[in-house]
C-alpha positions as CSV (number, residue, x, y, z in Angstrom):
1,M,62.8,129.9,277.4
2,S,64.0,126.3,277.2
3,Y,65.8,124.7,274.2
4,Q,66.5,121.1,273.2
5,N,69.5,121.7,271.0
6,L,70.9,125.0,272.1
7,L,72.5,126.5,275.2
8,F,71.3,130.1,275.7
9,Q,73.1,132.1,278.3
10,V,72.9,135.9,279.1
11,R,75.5,137.8,281.0
12,D,76.5,141.5,280.9
13,R,73.9,142.1,278.1
14,M,75.5,139.5,275.9
15,A,73.6,136.4,274.8
16,V,75.8,133.4,274.0
17,V,74.0,130.9,271.8
18,T,75.7,127.5,271.5
19,I,74.5,124.9,269.1
20,N,74.7,121.8,271.2
21,R,74.9,118.6,269.2
22,P,78.6,117.8,269.4
23,D,78.1,114.1,268.7
24,K,76.6,115.1,265.3
25,L,79.1,117.9,264.7
26,N,76.2,120.3,265.5
27,A,74.5,119.5,262.2
28,L,71.4,121.4,261.4
29,N,68.2,119.4,261.5
30,N,64.6,120.6,261.8
31,A,64.7,120.8,265.6
32,V,67.9,122.8,265.6
33,V,66.5,125.3,263.0
34,E,63.4,125.6,265.1
35,D,65.5,126.3,268.2
36,L,67.6,128.9,266.3
37,G,64.4,130.7,265.2
38,R,63.2,131.0,268.8
39,A,66.7,132.1,269.9
40,A,66.7,134.8,267.2
41,E,63.4,136.1,268.5
42,E,64.5,136.1,272.1
43,I,67.6,138.1,271.2
44,A,65.5,140.6,269.3
45,T,62.9,141.1,272.0
46,R,64.7,140.8,275.4
47,D,65.5,144.1,276.9
48,D,68.5,142.7,278.9
49,V,70.2,141.5,275.7
50,G,72.2,144.0,273.7
51,G,73.8,141.6,271.3
52,A,74.7,138.0,270.8
53,I,77.5,135.5,270.0
54,I,76.7,132.3,268.2
55,T,79.1,129.3,268.5
56,G,79.1,125.5,268.4
57,A,79.7,123.0,271.2
58,G,82.8,120.9,271.1
59,P,86.2,121.5,269.6
60,K,85.5,120.3,266.0
61,A,82.5,122.1,264.6
62,F,80.6,125.3,264.5
63,I,78.0,123.6,262.3
64,A,79.2,120.9,260.0
65,G,76.2,121.3,257.6
66,A,72.7,120.0,257.4
67,D,71.5,116.6,258.7
68,I,71.8,114.6,255.5
69,G,69.3,112.1,256.8
70,D,66.6,114.8,256.7
71,L,67.6,116.1,253.3
72,S,67.7,112.7,251.6
73,K,64.0,112.1,252.2
74,Q,62.6,115.5,251.1
75,T,60.3,116.0,248.1
76,P,60.6,119.1,245.9
77,F,57.9,120.9,247.9
78,E,59.4,119.9,251.2
79,G,62.8,121.1,250.0
80,K,61.5,124.5,249.1
81,A,59.6,124.8,252.4
82,R,62.8,123.8,254.3
83,A,64.8,126.4,252.5
84,L,62.3,129.1,253.1
85,R,62.1,128.2,256.8
86,G,65.9,128.3,257.2
87,Q,66.2,131.5,255.3
88,A,63.6,133.2,257.5
89,V,65.5,132.1,260.7
90,L,68.8,133.4,259.4
91,R,67.3,136.6,258.2
92,R,65.9,137.1,261.7
93,F,69.4,137.2,263.2
94,E,70.4,139.6,260.5
95,T,67.5,142.0,261.1
96,C,67.1,141.7,264.8
97,G,68.5,145.2,265.3
98,K,71.3,144.0,267.6
99,P,74.9,143.0,266.7
100,V,75.3,139.3,266.3
101,I,78.8,137.8,266.1
102,A,79.7,134.3,264.8
103,A,82.5,132.7,266.9
104,V,83.5,129.9,264.4
105,N,85.3,127.2,266.3
106,G,85.6,124.5,263.7
107,F,83.8,123.3,260.6
108,A,81.3,125.8,259.2
109,L,80.0,124.0,256.2
110,G,76.8,124.3,254.2
111,G,74.1,125.7,256.6
112,G,76.9,126.4,259.1
113,C,78.7,128.7,256.7
114,E,75.3,130.3,255.8
115,L,74.5,130.9,259.5
116,A,77.9,132.5,260.0
117,M,77.4,134.8,257.0
118,A,74.0,135.9,258.4
119,C,75.8,137.2,261.5
120,H,77.0,140.7,261.3
121,L,80.6,139.8,262.1
122,R,82.6,136.6,262.1
123,I,85.6,135.7,264.2
124,A,87.3,132.4,263.4
125,S,89.6,130.1,265.3
126,Q,92.8,129.1,263.5
127,N,91.4,125.6,263.0
128,A,88.1,126.7,261.4
129,K,87.1,125.5,257.9
130,F,84.5,127.1,255.7
131,G,82.7,125.7,252.6
132,Q,79.5,125.3,250.6
133,P,79.7,121.7,249.6
134,E,76.1,121.1,248.6
135,A,76.9,120.5,245.0
136,R,78.7,117.3,246.0
137,L,75.3,116.0,247.2
138,G,73.5,117.1,244.0
139,I,71.9,120.1,245.6
140,A,72.7,123.8,245.9
141,P,72.9,126.1,249.0
142,G,69.4,126.8,250.3
143,Y,69.8,129.0,253.4
144,G,71.2,132.1,251.6
145,G,74.7,130.9,250.5
146,T,74.2,131.9,246.9
147,Q,73.2,135.4,247.9
148,R,75.4,136.3,250.9
149,L,78.6,134.7,249.8
150,P,79.1,136.8,246.7
151,R,78.1,139.9,248.6
152,L,80.9,139.2,251.1
153,V,83.7,137.8,248.9
154,G,82.7,138.7,245.3
155,K,81.1,136.7,242.5
156,G,84.1,134.9,241.2
157,R,85.3,133.6,244.6
158,A,81.8,132.7,245.7
159,L,81.1,130.7,242.5
160,E,84.4,128.9,242.9
161,M,83.5,127.8,246.5
162,I,79.9,126.8,245.5
163,L,80.7,125.1,242.2
164,T,83.7,123.1,243.4
165,G,82.6,122.4,247.0
166,R,86.1,123.2,248.1
167,M,86.7,123.9,251.8
168,I,88.9,126.9,252.8
169,D,90.8,127.4,256.0
170,A,90.5,130.4,258.3
171,E,93.4,132.3,256.9
172,E,92.0,132.1,253.4
173,A,88.6,133.1,254.7
174,Y,90.2,136.1,256.2
175,R,92.1,137.0,253.1
176,I,89.0,137.0,250.9
177,G,86.9,138.9,253.4
178,L,84.7,136.1,254.6
179,V,85.8,136.6,258.3
180,N,86.8,139.7,260.2
181,K,89.5,138.1,262.4
182,V,91.4,134.9,263.0
183,V,92.5,134.0,266.5
184,P,93.9,131.0,268.4
185,A,91.3,128.5,269.3
186,E,91.7,129.1,273.1
187,K,91.2,132.8,272.6
188,L,88.1,132.6,270.4
189,M,85.3,133.3,272.9
190,E,87.5,135.9,274.7
191,E,88.0,137.8,271.5
192,A,84.3,137.5,270.5
193,E,83.2,138.8,273.8
194,A,85.7,141.7,273.7
195,M,84.5,142.7,270.3
196,L,80.8,142.6,271.4
197,K,81.6,144.6,274.5
198,T,83.2,147.3,272.4
199,I,80.0,147.5,270.3
200,L,77.7,147.4,273.3
201,A,79.5,150.5,274.6
202,M,78.2,152.4,271.6
203,G,74.8,154.0,271.3
204,P,72.3,151.2,270.8
205,R,70.1,153.1,268.4
206,A,73.1,154.2,266.4
207,V,74.2,150.6,266.1
208,A,70.8,149.4,265.1
209,L,70.3,152.0,262.4
210,A,73.9,151.5,261.1
211,I,73.2,147.8,260.7
212,E,69.9,148.6,259.0
213,A,71.5,151.1,256.6
214,V,74.3,148.7,255.6
215,D,71.8,145.8,255.2
216,H,69.2,147.6,253.1
217,G,71.7,149.8,251.3
218,M,73.2,146.8,249.5
219,D,70.1,146.6,247.4
220,L,69.7,150.3,246.7
221,T,71.3,152.7,244.2
222,L,74.0,154.9,245.7
223,D,71.6,157.9,245.7
224,E,68.9,155.9,247.4
225,G,71.3,154.6,250.0
226,L,72.7,158.0,250.7
227,L,69.2,159.4,251.3
228,M,68.5,156.6,253.7
229,E,71.7,157.3,255.5
230,A,70.8,161.0,255.8
231,N,67.4,160.1,257.1
232,H,68.9,157.9,259.8
233,F,71.5,160.6,260.6
234,G,68.7,163.1,261.1
235,L,66.6,160.7,263.1
236,L,69.4,160.0,265.6
237,A,69.6,163.7,266.3
238,S,66.3,163.4,268.1
239,T,67.5,160.8,270.6
240,E,68.7,161.2,274.2
241,D,71.6,159.0,273.3
242,M,73.0,161.5,270.8
243,K,72.8,164.3,273.5
244,E,74.5,162.0,276.0
245,G,77.2,161.0,273.5
246,M,78.0,164.5,272.5
247,A,78.0,165.7,276.1
248,A,80.3,162.9,277.2
249,F,82.7,163.7,274.4
250,L,82.8,167.4,275.4
251,E,83.1,166.6,279.1
252,K,85.8,164.0,278.4
253,R,84.0,161.1,280.1
254,E,82.5,157.8,279.1
255,A,79.0,158.0,277.7
256,N,76.1,156.3,279.6
257,F,73.8,155.3,276.8
258,K,70.2,154.3,277.6
259,G,69.0,153.3,274.1
260,K,66.5,156.2,274.0
């Protein structure tokens, strides 16, 4: 599949998706969002892809926000449609059944921060910056920022970032739980690939159901979430991967999972 604004590479079951508009700080426009939607679907459906890393081209930005030229012309109905399209694309990464890691190499603002939050894990370079500055433009986040940010960092911190438009650096993002790890810029992709390789060594069905349980469990009562977890736990007992994982442990060897 070919892309206009992305680089999509696969090696060792890892898809690396690079937003490739460095002259525009990788800003999201309609074409980029369309490419991201196709990339999410490719990650979800390709048998040779076990997980993905999303990053930005160039040293300055992961995604520095939306293309303001597009936003400035939208009508109310166009604005709602744009938000729904973007939300659907980000949600597809979140529910693709495979681990997706954001390797945040610079500015992750507005839609860039929202895309990073839709990934399952986030690794930031030391020079990364995060923010939801939409209120400075007279708008509010539209790609899930008002929903994912409080789930990650808590209501108070989320409201502070959204209402003030303040950017935070990578260390503060780590301190409040927005990112999982901060690494030197030159080590970013190496660390992201190492983390993804660790996950890909696990049972694929176990990983997929764990992601699903955490994702859906956030909206359930504790009792409902526990029942879903028990159902998943029982379902995995029927898989060949569980038998292989248990046998490998007892035989003191590495498991050879097949995703079955």
